[in-house]
C-alpha positions in Angstrom: 0.0 0.0 0.0 2.8 2.4 0.9 4.5 1.7 -2.4 1.4 2.8 -4.2 1.1 6.0 -2.2 4.8 6.8 -2.7 4.8 6.4 -6.5 4.9 9.9 -8.1 2.2 10.7 -10.6 3.2 10.3 -14.2 4.8 13.4 -15.8 2.6 14.9 -18.6 4.3 14.8 -22.0 5.7 18.2 -23.0 4.5 19.7 -26.1 6.8 22.0 -28.1 5.5 24.8 -30.3 7.1 24.7 -33.7 9.1 27.8 -34.6 7.4 30.1 -37.0 8.5 29.6 -40.6 10.2 32.3 -42.5 7.1 33.5 -44.1 5.3 33.6 -40.8 8.1 35.7 -39.3 7.9 38.1 -42.1 4.2 38.4 -41.7 4.6 38.9 -37.9 7.2 41.6 -38.4 5.0 43.4 -41.0 2.0 43.2 -38.7 3.9 44.9 -35.9 5.7 47.5 -38.1 9.2 45.9 -37.8 11.7 46.3 -40.6 15.2 44.9 -41.3 17.9 46.8 -39.4 19.8 49.1 -41.8 17.5 48.4 -44.7 17.6 50.9 -47.5 14.4 53.1 -47.5 12.6 53.9 -50.7 13.8 56.9 -52.6 10.9 59.3 -51.6 11.3 58.2 -48.0 15.0 58.8 -48.1 14.5 62.3 -49.5 12.0 63.1 -46.7 14.5 61.8 -44.0 17.2 63.8 -45.5 15.1 67.0 -45.5 14.1 66.4 -41.9 17.8 66.5 -41.0 18.5 69.7 -42.9 19.3 71.5 -39.6 21.9 68.9 -38.7 23.5 69.2 -42.2 23.8 73.0 -41.8 25.1 72.8 -38.2 27.6 70.0 -39.1 29.0 72.0 -42.1 29.3 75.2 -40.0 31.0 73.3 -37.2 33.5 71.7 -39.6 34.2 75.1 -41.2 34.9 76.7 -37.8 37.2 73.9 -36.7 39.1 73.8 -39.9 41.5 76.7 -39.0 40.9 76.6 -35.2 44.6 75.8 -34.5 46.0 78.6 -36.8 46.7 82.0 -35.2 45.0 83.8 -38.0 42.0 81.6 -37.7 39.3 82.1 -40.3 41.4 84.6 -42.2 42.9 81.6 -44.0 39.6 81.0 -45.6 40.4 84.0 -47.8 44.2 83.9 -47.7 44.5 80.3 -49.1 42.8 80.9 -52.5 44.4 84.4 -52.7 47.9 82.9 -52.3 47.1 80.2 -54.9 46.0 82.9 -57.3 49.2 84.8 -56.6 51.3 81.7 -57.4 49.3 81.1 -60.6 49.7 84.7 -61.7 53.5 84.5 -61.2 53.9 81.2 -63.1 51.2 81.4 -65.8 50.5 85.1 -66.1 54.1 86.4 -65.9 56.4 83.5 -66.9 54.1 81.7 -69.4 52.4 85.0 -70.5 48.9 83.6 -70.5 47.7 87.1 -69.6 48.4 88.3 -73.1 45.2 89.2 -74.9 43.1 88.7 -71.8 41.7 92.0 -70.4 41.3 92.4 -66.7 43.6 89.3 -66.2 43.8 89.6 -62.4 40.0 89.5 -61.8 39.8 86.9 -64.6 42.4 84.7 -62.8 41.1 85.2 -59.2 37.5 84.4 -60.3 38.7 81.2 -62.0 40.8 80.2 -58.9 38.0 80.8 -56.4 35.3 79.0 -58.5 37.6 76.1 -59.3 38.6 75.8 -55.6 35.0 75.4 -54.7 34.6 72.4 -57.0 38.0 70.9 -56.1 37.5 71.1 -52.3 34.0 69.8 -52.5 35.0 66.7 -54.4 38.1 66.0 -52.3 36.0 66.3 -49.1 33.2 64.2 -50.6 35.6 61.4 -51.5 36.4 60.9 -47.8 32.9 61.7 -46.5 32.1 58.1 -45.6 35.5 56.5 -45.2 36.8 59.4 -43.1 33.8 59.4 -40.7 33.2 55.7 -40.0 32.8 56.3 -36.3 29.9 58.7 -36.9 28.4 56.4 -39.6 28.4 53.4 -37.3 27.3 55.2 -34.2 24.3 57.1 -35.4 21.4 56.4 -37.7 20.8 59.1 -40.4 20.7 59.4 -44.2 24.4 59.0 -45.2 23.9 61.5 -48.0 23.9 64.1 -45.3 27.7 63.8 -45.1 28.8 64.6 -48.6 26.1 67.3 -48.9 27.3 68.9 -45.6 30.9 68.9 -46.9 29.8 70.7 -50.1 27.8 73.2 -48.0 30.9 73.8 -45.9 32.9 74.6 -49.1 30.1 76.9 -50.3 30.2 78.8 -47.0 34.0 79.1 -47.4 33.5 80.4 -50.9 31.2 83.1 -49.5 34.1 84.5 -47.5 36.3 84.4 -50.6 33.6 86.2 -52.7 34.0 89.2 -50.4 37.7 89.4 -51.3 36.9 88.8 -54.9 34.5 91.8 -55.0 37.2 93.9 -53.4 39.6 92.8 -56.1 37.1 93.6 -58.8 36.6 97.1 -57.5 40.3 97.8 -57.0 41.0 96.8 -60.6 38.3 99.0 -62.0 35.6 96.5 -62.7 32.3 98.3 -62.0 29.4 96.6 -60.3 26.5 95.9 -62.7 23.1 94.2 -62.7 24.8 91.1 -64.2 26.4 90.4 -60.8 23.1 88.9 -59.8 23.7 86.1 -62.2 26.3 84.8 -59.8 23.5 83.4 -57.6 22.0 80.9 -60.1 25.6 80.0 -61.2 26.4 79.1 -57.6 23.2 77.1 -57.2 24.0 75.1 -60.3 27.6 74.6 -59.4 26.7 73.5 -55.9 24.2 70.9 -57.3 26.9 69.6 -59.6 29.6 69.5 -56.8 27.2 67.7 -54.5 26.3 65.1 -57.1 30.0 64.3 -58.0 30.8 64.2 -54.3 28.1 61.6 -53.6 29.4 59.5 -56.5 32.9 59.6 -55.1 31.8 59.1 -51.5 30.3 55.8 -52.5 33.4 54.8 -54.5 35.7 56.0 -51.7 33.7 54.1 -49.1 34.5 50.8 -50.9 37.9 51.8 -52.2 39.6 54.3 -49.9 42.7 54.4 -52.2 40.6 56.6 -54.5 41.2 59.5 -52.1 45.0 59.2 -52.9 44.3 59.3 -56.6 41.9 62.3 -56.7 44.5 65.1 -56.3 46.2 64.0 -59.5 42.9 63.7 -61.4 41.7 67.1 -60.1 45.1 68.8 -61.0 44.8 67.5 -64.6 41.2 68.7 -64.7 42.2 72.1 -63.5 44.8 72.6 -66.3 42.1 71.9 -69.0 39.4 74.0 -67.4 40.7 77.5 -68.3 41.4 78.5 -64.7 44.7 80.3 -65.6 44.1 80.9 -69.3 41.3 81.8 -71.6 39.8 78.8 -73.5 38.3 81.2 -76.1 41.6 83.0 -76.7 43.6 79.7 -77.0 41.1 78.1 -79.4 41.1 81.3 -81.6 44.9 81.3 -81.7 45.3 77.6 -82.4 43.0 76.8 -85.3 45.0 73.7 -86.2 43.8 71.7 -83.1 41.8 68.5 -83.7 38.1 69.1 -84.3 37.1 67.3 -81.1 39.2 69.6 -78.8 36.9 72.6 -79.0 33.6 71.0 -78.0 35.3 69.0 -75.2 37.0 72.0 -73.7 33.8 74.1 -74.0 31.5 71.4 -72.5 33.9 70.8 -69.6 31.6 71.4 -66.6 34.2 73.2 -64.5 35.0 75.5 -67.4 31.3 76.2 -67.9 30.8 77.4 -64.3 34.0 79.3 -64.3 33.2 81.2 -67.5 29.6 81.9 -66.4 30.9 83.5 -63.2 33.4 85.5 -65.2 30.6 86.6 -67.5 28.5 87.6 -64.5 31.2 89.6 -62.7 33.7 91.0 -65.3 32.3 93.4 -67.8 35.1 92.8 -70.3 34.2 89.1 -70.4 31.7 89.1 -73.2 28.9 86.6 -74.1 30.7 85.7 -77.3 33.4 84.1 -75.2 30.9 81.6 -73.8 30.2 78.3 -75.4 26.9 77.8 -77.3 23.9 77.1 -75.1 26.0 77.7 -72.0 23.0 77.9 -69.6 21.6 74.7 -70.9 25.0 73.1 -70.5 25.3 74.3 -66.9 21.8 73.1 -66.0 22.3 69.8 -67.7 25.5 69.1 -65.9 23.9 70.0 -62.6 20.9 67.8 -63.1 22.9 64.9 -64.5 25.4 64.9 -61.6 23.0 66.0 -58.9 20.1 63.6 -59.6 22.3 60.8 -60.9 24.8 61.1 -58.1 22.1 61.1 -55.4 20.4 58.0 -56.8 23.8 56.2 -57.2 24.7 57.0 -53.6 21.2 56.0 -52.3 21.4 52.6 -53.9 24.3 51.6 -51.6 22.9 53.2 -48.4 22.7 50.0 -46.4 26.4 49.1 -47.1 28.0 52.2 -45.6 30.0 51.6 -42.4 29.8 47.8 -42.8 32.7 45.4 -43.4 
């Protein structure tokens, strides 16, 4: 009798609930609004998220600009001094030694305008190339549209150009270039150039994120681009003096986007730079380059959004 009482009751069989299948998990996540971590949003959603962080983009670019020369004794004065010193070196080498100033009226304003506008493009592209690879800590620590980084670096260079433009206006007045209504054309030129710069920067930011060595190559590419962009010499003057050049040289030099924005700014600010020195359909060219680089570069960058900061 005692053995019967001491016998423990039988243990009920355990039932295991089968794990949800993959399709069930996807349905469960969708029902509760869950998404894959780091998944690329749709293009309209990405644009909305980027616009929502416009204040961050502006503040980040301003902070980077302020910190750029914080260790120098002259501080922000170098924002103007750097392109001015470059212009002085180019004037000595190209204007005096190579005599590229011959036949170019108002050569000093012509040269300084070219140097300042080219520096805007050059600095934007160089900074954009390292936008992701040089800020991996920020990319991995915070969740935000990665396009904010190359755009903010371009905005930083635009702010720096604004300081340089004040010096440029002073140079124009000192060398007898009168202010005219055409100076207002500088604003649409800068909008188009900024769009172009941002697009190219986003393209190279994606390339540089996967291949950091591109950042070492870009200074050589940009230096070559500068020499064929008419920064120190007049494309129109050279083409007129060398009629024996191959037929493809003229349209290539005239359609060069850097040269297009430089010559448009010269046309806007320097009264001796006439419309006849501009390539045909110049505003169409400037707008086309801006849309091609800006829209194309943005989409190209967005397509790799989920890969940045990984690996």
